[in-house]
N, C-alpha and C positions, 0 to 999 in steps of 0.2 A: 737503704741509703738515707731514709728519713731520720731514723734513730741516730745513725752515725753523724749526720750533719747537726743534729740537735746536741749531741755530746761535744762536738767541736765548737759549736757556738757557746755552750756553757763554759768551755775552757778559755775562750778569748785567745786563740793561738798567737796573735801578734803580741799581746801583753806577755804571754808566757815566753816567747822567743826573746823579748826585750829583757826580761828578768834573768833568763838563762845566760844571755850575752852579758848582762850586768855583772854577774859573778865572774865571768872571764875578764871583763874590764877591770874589776877590782883586783884580780890576781896580777894582771899586767901592770897596773899602777903600782902595786907593791913590789914587783920585780919585772923589769922590762925584758929580762932574759928568760922569763917563764915559758914562752912559746917556742924556744929554740929546739926543743926536742919533744917527742910524744910523751904524754903523761896521762895516767888515769885520773889524776886530779881534775884535769880539764873536763873530762867526760862526767865524772861524778858531780862536779860543781854545776855544770850546765843542767844535768838531769834534776838536781835538787831545786835549782831556781825555776826551771820549767814546770815541774810537777806540783810543787807547793803553791806556785802562782795559780795553776789550773785548779787545784783543790780549793784555794781561797775564793776564786771567782765562782766556782760551783756552789760553795757554801753560801756565798753572798746572795746568789740568785735564789737559793732555797729560802733564805730568810726574807728576801725581797719579793716573793712570789705574789703577795697581795698588792704591794705597791706597783709592781710591774704590770699587774692586770689593768692598771690605770695608765701608767706612763708608757710601758712597752708591752702591749698585749701579745705581740708576735714572738716574744722570747720563748725558749723551749718549754719552760715549766708552766707559765700561765696559758700558753697555747694548747697544752695537753700533749705535746710531742714527747716530753720526758716527764715521768711521774716523779713526785717529790721524793719518794723512797728510793727510786732509781738514782736520782741525783745525789742523795746522801751516800749510797753505796759506791758510786763513782768517785766521790770526793774521798772516801775512806781508802780506796785502792790507790789513788794518786798520792795521798798523804803518806801511805805506807812506803811507796816507791821512793818518795822524796826523803823520808827519814832514813831508809836503808842506805841510799846514796850518800847522805850526810855522814852517817856513822862510818862508812867505808873511807871517808876523807880524813877526818880526825875528830877528837872529842869536842874541841872548841866549836868546830863547824856543826856538829850534831846538836850542841846546846843552843847555838845561834839559830839553827833551823827550827828547833822546838819553840824558841822564844818568838820568832817571826810568825810561825803558824798560830801560836796562842794569841798574839796581837790581832791577827787577821780574823780569827774566829770571834774574839771579843768585840771587834768592830761590827761584824755581821750580826751578832746576836743582840748587842745593846748599844755599842758605840755610835752607830750611824745616827741614832735618834738624838744625840747630843749636839749635832751640827758641827761647829768648828773643831771641837775635840775629836769627833769622828774623822774629820778631814786630816787632822794631824796623825791619827792612828794609821790611816791608809798610807800617808807619806812616809811614816816610819817603815812600813812594810816595803815600800818602793826603795828606800835608802839602804835597808839592811843587806840586800844581795851584794852590794859593793864591799861592805865590811866583811861579809862572808867570804868573798873571793880573796880579800886581803889575808884573812885568817887561814885560808887554805894553803898559803905559801909562805907566810911570815908569822912570827910570834908577837909582833907589835903592829899597831895601826899607824900607817904612814900619814904624814901631813896632807899630801895631795888627796888621799882618800877622804879625809875629813872635809876638805874644801868641796870636793865633788858631792859628797853626801849632803852637805848643806845646800848646795845648788839644786840637787835632785829633790830634796825635801821641800824647799821653797816653791819651786816651779810646779811640782805635783800638787801641793796644797792649793795653789792658784787654780789648777785644773779641776780639783775636786770641788772648789767653790763654784767654778763655771758649770760643772755637772749639776750642781744644786739648782742653777737657773733653769737648766734643761728639764729637771725633774720636779719643778716647783709644785705643779698641780697634784701629783701623787703624794709628794712629801707633805704638803699641807693637809691632805685628806687623812694621812696617817700620823699627824702631829710630830713630824720630824723637824727639829729646830735648826734647819740650815740657815745660813745668812740670808738667802733669798726669801725664805719663809718668814723669818723674824723681822727683817729690815727692808725687804723689797729687792727686786732685781737690780735696780740702779746701784744701790749701795753694795750689793754683792759683787757687781761688776767692778766697782772701784776697789773693793777688798781683794778680789782676785788679781787685779792689775798691780796692786802694791806688792804682792808676793812675786809676780813675774819680774817686776822692776828690781826687787831685792836680789833675785837670782842673777839678773844681768849685771848688777853692781859687783857681785863676787867673781864674775868670770875672768877678769884680767889678773886676778891674784896668782893663779898657778904659773902664768908666764912671768910675771914680775918677780916671783920667788925662784925662777929658773927650775921649776918642777916639771916642765914640759918643753917639747921642742917647738920650733917655728911652725911646724905642720898643724899645731893646735889652733893657731890664730884664725885662718880662713874659715874653718868649720865652726868654731865657737862664735865667730862673727855672724854667720848665717843663723845660728841658734838665737843669738841676742836680737838680731833683726826680726826674726819670727816672733819672739816673745814680746818685743816692744810693739810691733805692728798689731799683733793680736790684742794687746792691752788697749790700744786706742780704738780698734774696731769694736771691741766689746763694750767699752764705755760709750761709744757713739750709738751703738745699737745693742741693747741688752735683751732683745727678744729671744724666745726659746729657740727659734730656728737659727738665729745667728750664733747663739751660744753653743749650739750643737756643732756648727761649722768650726768655731774657735777651738772647741774641745779636740777635734780631729787634727787641726793645725798644730796645736800644742803637743800632741802625741808625736807628730813628725819632728817637731823641734827637739823633743827629748831624745829621739833616735839619733838625730844629727849631733846632739850634745854628747851622747854616748860615744859616737865615732870620733869626735874631737878629742876626748880624753884618751881613748884607746890608741889612736894614731899618734897623739902628742906624747904619749909615754914611751914610744919606740924611738930611740935615738941612734 
């Protein structure tokens, strides 16, 4: 059970479920009738989002093993529970499954999956050390599943997808900057140029909050453009309230412990935001 729990922790199952669900949300946003009947596209899309996210998380932990020895010594690789070569083999298997599922969907989805995986590996191998650019790369990977889901059922990218992708990109960038505050000690030791390392935790907290506020400002647009139903409003209001409250809390207290709490709250906000768009797309 020890090994199994180690592999599960490498995958970050909650993140994987979110990205698998994000593909489905992207499909629903492109076509609200998408879920009326059973479709292998739903299964393939979820599998692609889930497994490629798990692969990227595992690869990231492989490259971060020396940093995690300082920041998170209990993680599977630095703790010795999972060997480095075992983690790479696991990532290869997950990647292969994701690519096969994407290929079975359609060619555009297959190329999108390859692009997303390439960006995630580029981030893990070198992009993370660039700081804000690395944050952007992660946010691209978070946003792509919605486009993937759109392409799985439509030949064009819908306007509501672009709005949601922008919101996901902005809010996740804020979360990545917040994570930089949590990891500042290890990042500084490894010369990783996050905003927290370069300018201090306080300025990083302000920067993260600006991205959160930007995402909030975009949230009324889908309803104003009549792209979603009224069911969208209460859920997105909860998301906006969470992002706004988290911003003020982070600016007030930018300690490592509080930033860790904020990071978890933002993840919950992103999940509610996903539900807001998914339910709002059904009329």
